[in-house]
N, C-alpha and C positions, 0 to 999 in steps of 0.2 A: 711622212716619216711615221712611225707607229713607236707604243712603247713598248720599251723590252720586256719579256716574260718575266725577265728574273730582278724586276722589280718590287720590293719590298719595302711595305708600309705600315708604318703606326703612330698612333697620335698618343702624343706623352705627355701631354697639358693642354688647356683648353684651348689655346691660338697657337699649337706646334705640333706638326705633324712632320716624322721624321720619313726620309725615304732615301733608302738604300737599295743599290745595286750588287746583286751577291756575287756578279762574275766581275765588273770592273771596279769592286769595292771604293765606290765612289758614295758620299752620304750628303743630303742636301736636309736642311729645315726648311717648312715651308710654313706660312700661315696660314689661318681658314679660307682668306680669299684667294691666293697661290696655288692651294690645293684644289681649289674649287676650278680654277682656270685651267690646272692640268688633268683633274679628269674630265673636262668637257674639251680640252686640246685646242683651246687658244689661247696662243702665245704670242707676245710680242718679239721682235727679232732678237733683243738678249737675252730674253728666257729662253727664245728655243736654240741658241747656240751655247748656250749655258748645258741646256741637256743632253744635246748633242754631244757635247766636249764630256761630258760625266758618262756616258753611253746609257742614260734613261730614256731618250729617242734615238731607236738607229730607221737605216733605211726600210722603206716599205717592202722592198724584195730581199733583204737583206736574213737567212735562215742562221739563228744563233746557235741552235744545235748543231747544225753540221760546222759551224764556226768553231764551235766549244769540242766537240771531237777531232777536226782537224789538229786543234791544238794539246789536245790530250795527245794526240797518237806522234806528233813531231815531237813532245816531252820522252814520251814513251819511247820511242827510237832512234833518240839525239846520242850521238857519240862524244859529245864536245864534254858533258862532265862523265867522270866515273864514282859511283859510291859503294864502298866497300864497309863492311863492319868483319874484325877479324879477332877470333877468339884463340888465343894463344895458348887456351886450356879449355875445356869443358869441366874442369875438376874444381872443387871451391871448396872453403875452409866453412861454410852455411849448411843447413839443413833445413831449406825452406820447404813446407808439406806443400805449396800450390805453384814451386817450381815445373814451368814447362818442358825442362832439359831432363834428362837423367844424367846424373853426373858422372864423368867416365876419368879416371886416372889419363894423365898422359901432358906433354908436353910440346910444341911444334919444332921439329928439328930442324937443325940447319937447312936441310936439305929443299924442305917444304918453304922454309923462309926465303931463300934464295929464290925458288923458283916463282911464290909469291911477287916479290919484287921484281922479277923476270915478265911476270904477267902485267903487271901496271906499267912496268916498260914500253911492252908492245902496244899496250892501251894508247899509250902517249903518241906512238911513233906513227898509231893509227889515225890521228888527230884530237885523242883527249888533252883538254888545258884545263880543267877544272875537275880537283880530285878532294873529296869530302870521304873521310875516315873515321869510323868509331872504333875504339879498344872494348873488347867485350868479353864475354864469358861464359859458364864459369865464371872465376873470379880471376881478373888480369893480372891483378898485383900478385896474386901465386909467383908468377914469372913475369916481374917488370923489367927482367935485365931484356926480356925478347921485345917489349913494347920500344924501350929505351934504345935498343939497338935498329930494330928495322925504322922505325921513326927517324932517326939520324941519317941512314940510307936514304931514307924515301925525301928530306930535306934536302939532299946534295942531288938526287935524281932531277926532282922538282926545280929547284933552284938553275939546275945546269940546263931544264931543257925551257925555260921561262914559264912554267906552269905554276897555279896556286895550290896551296894546300892548307885544308883543315882540318883538324884533326880533334877528337874530343874522347873521352872515357867513359865507358860506365864499370862504377865498382861500387861495393855493397859499403865501402870506405872505413873496414875493420883494420885495413894493414896498412893504412897512408901514416906515413912518417915525415918529419920538415926534409931530411932529404929526398924522398919520393917527389913530394910538390917543387921542390927547388928543379928537381932534373925533369916535372913535367914542362914546367915553365920554360926551360932551356929548349927540349925538343918541341915546342910549338903547341903543345895542348893547350887548347882555348877554352874549354869546357867539361866540367867533371859533373856527373850525375849517380849521386848516391838515394839510395833507398831508406825511407823508414817506415816504418809499419805503425806509426801514432808514436804514443810517448809508449816510456819504458815498460808497462806492465802487457799492453798489447805484442809491442812490436817484439818482446824478447821470449813471447809464446810462437810467435809466428815465424822470425828470423833467428834462430839459436846457432850457437857451434855446432859443430857435428859432433863434440863431445858433451854437449847438453849446455854451454855457459852461454850465460846473457852478452849482447852485444850493445845494445842502446847506449849507453854510457861512455863506452870508449869510441864509437863512431860519432857523437855529440862533442865529445873532445876535441877530436879531430879535425872537427869544422874549423877551430881555432889556426890550424895551420895554414889557413889561408889568408889569414889577417893582414900580410902584406903582400899579397898575391895579388897579379891581377888577372888569374883565373875564374870564370864564370862557375859559379857551384848551383847546381840545380838540385832539389831537393824532391826526391818525387815519394809521394805517401801512398802507398798501395790501401786504398780503401774498401771494406766492407762494414755491415751493420754491424761489427762489433765493435770497429774502434772508431768508428767515423765521429764520434764525437768530441776525438782528440786533435781534431785539426786545426781550432782555433786557438787551443792552449798551444799547440805544436808552433804554429804561426807565430805565437807571440813570443815563444821561447828563441826561434830564431831572429824575432827582430830584436832583439836583447843581444843579438851578437854583435849589432851594431856594423853589418860588412853588405854595403848595396849591393855586391856580389853573389850575395847567397841569398835564393829565392824558395818559393816552395810551391808545387803543385797537385791534384788530386788523380789519382789515375785507379778504377777500379781492378780489385783482385778478379783473374777470371781463373777458371776451371779447365785446363787445358791437357793436362797432362793426363791421359789416360791410364800411363800407367802407378799413377800413384793415389791411394786413397788420402783426401786432406778432410781432417774432423775438426781443424782447427777455423779454417776462416768461414764466413756468413754471406755467401756473394749477394752482391745487389744484383737487380734487374736494372736496364739501360732506364726502365723510367723511374726505379729509385733513386741512380746516379745522377741523373738529370736534376731530379729535387733537391739533392745534396748539394749540388755544384751551385744551382739556382740560390737557395737558402742562404751558404756559405758567400755568396759574394753580395747579397744584399747586407748581411751581419756583421760585413767587412766594409762598409759605409760604400759598396759599389767596386771594391777593389777589384782591379781585372782578374780572372783565373783566364787563362789564356787555352782557348779551344782551338785557336790556329785560323781563326774567321776571316783576319786581315790579309792573311801572307798569300800573295800569288802563286798560284799550285796549279798543276793542270792533271795530275792524279793524285789516288788517295797515299798512298807510301811509297817508298823506293821500290818495294818487291815487284812494281808492275811496270820497273824501266828496265830495259836491255840489259844498261851498262852500271846492273847494281847487284851486287852479290854479299853472302854471309858466308865466311871461309872458316872451318874448324880448323884444330890444331893437324889433323891428319892430310889437309889441304882440298879438301871436299868443301863444294861451292854449294850455295843453297840458295833461295830467292827471297826465305823469307826466316827471322828470327827464331818463329814459333818452331819451325823444323830444322833447326841447327841440329846435328850428332843425328838424326834419324835419319841412316844411310838410304833407305827406302825414297827418300825426297829429294835427295841431293841430285843437282844438276852432270855435274863433272869432276873430276878432281884435277887440280892443277899440274899435277905429274901427267896427265892423258886428257888433256883440253880438248880433244877431238872424238872423245867418247862420251856423246852427249846424252842424258836422260830427255830426250824431248817432251815426254809426258808431263815432265815435273815444268819445265820451262815453259810448255806453252799454257800452262793452266795459270799462270799470270800473264804472259804477253798477249795474247789474244782472246781474254776474257774480254767481252765487248759490252760494258754497261749499255751504252747507247739502244742496245738492242731488249733491254728492260723500259715497257709502254710506262712503267711508273716513276722509275729515275728519271728517263727522258723528257716527261713532264714538269718534273720536281722544280720548284722555285730554290733548293738548294742544292742543286747538281753541280754548280761551280764550286762549289765548297768541298762537298766529301767524294763527289766521282764514285758514288755506290758503297762507301765506306769499304770496310776490310774485306779484301778478297780471299784471304787465308778463312776467315769465317762462313763467308758464302760456299767456298770450294770445298771444304775440309770438314764443316760442321753443318751444313745446310743453315745456317743462319744469316738474317740480314740484321746488319746492325745500322739503324739509320740514325746519323750523329744529332740530329738537329729536327728542333720544333719552334714552332712560333717564338713562346715565351723563352728557351734557351738564346734563340739570335736576339730579340730586344733585350734582353738582359746584358747579353755581351756588349750590344750597342751603345747600351746606358753607361756600363762601366768603362768602355772603351773611348768613348768620345765625348760624354758630359760628366762623369766622375761626382753624378750625385745622386740622390736619393727621392730627389721630389717629385717624379715622376707619378702625375694624379690618375691618368687613365691610360688603356692599352688597347682599347678596340678602338675601330672609326665606327 
């Protein structure tokens, strides 16, 4: 037997060493004597069996990288699950300076709606049994009637064919009403993501209405519409160097709502839209955002900021999956949210599915992170699979999402919920 190359260790106390495997996601806590035996590879039978069961020890001839590559491609080309993001419109009632989309008026026609339902039906006939669908925009609540109508049709279709259907929605939250929240629950929306850019002063500068009006107060009031709803509400705070100090106060305000279904997480503002000049945001570097995340995690008594490290996944994001698309109001299919509405990046149109732009499709499907020597040898590979392919292929930017300190902080907050770690180096 040999040690897995994905074993990550750190000392959290005088006689407490954490051993975590980034592939199996197993975590063990060893004392000094146990860790010394681990280093010397002198195990008793019971310890050896435990280490094998948790992927800490593997067979001498087993090639972990090849196996990880196999699991990666198996997930990438599986037909069993279908991941769709549908934008009934690319129009929006907001005018955010950092928006990566170019706002376009229009709504999805009945012809396109029918064709999209037909596309999903065809995938079900081909063996798809699990469907995850996110409603998106633009602002999808501008045409909630489309969201409601298509969702009800999809519920009937999936129930008839004994398929699972999970639906989510991403909205700016301004147009929410009691009736809309009630209908969301009826049609099966499980989670709502709403974006706030910090507190009112900063948020209203970066997320104004198209006429320049403020939006924070109304969005925050609308959160109370979920008081009696089972729907999970995830607040994404877009963070930059201008508003990052708002995060702690915003978290306190959300906690005061006393709704366990509402949570908050930070995400860095990115300068993606080449057609817009953003004079509002002060963008963070990757290192600056990591420092911010770790600091907030510690100040919140190590309350978890979810980086997705524990989740089992074999790709960085759904854009790498063959059976995953973003669909705009015209019926154009894209691989990535950051490309939606830019026709040069579309894969095909739902009315002409055989007319495929293979340059765009293959950009995501055949990109092989295992050919990158640095990534292939990296202990974090099972966590990030090379990071964002949009950034790599379109902006020549490699976003390594994990460092030793960020992983330690995440493991501390996830598994220990304490801030008494005295040492971080072995």
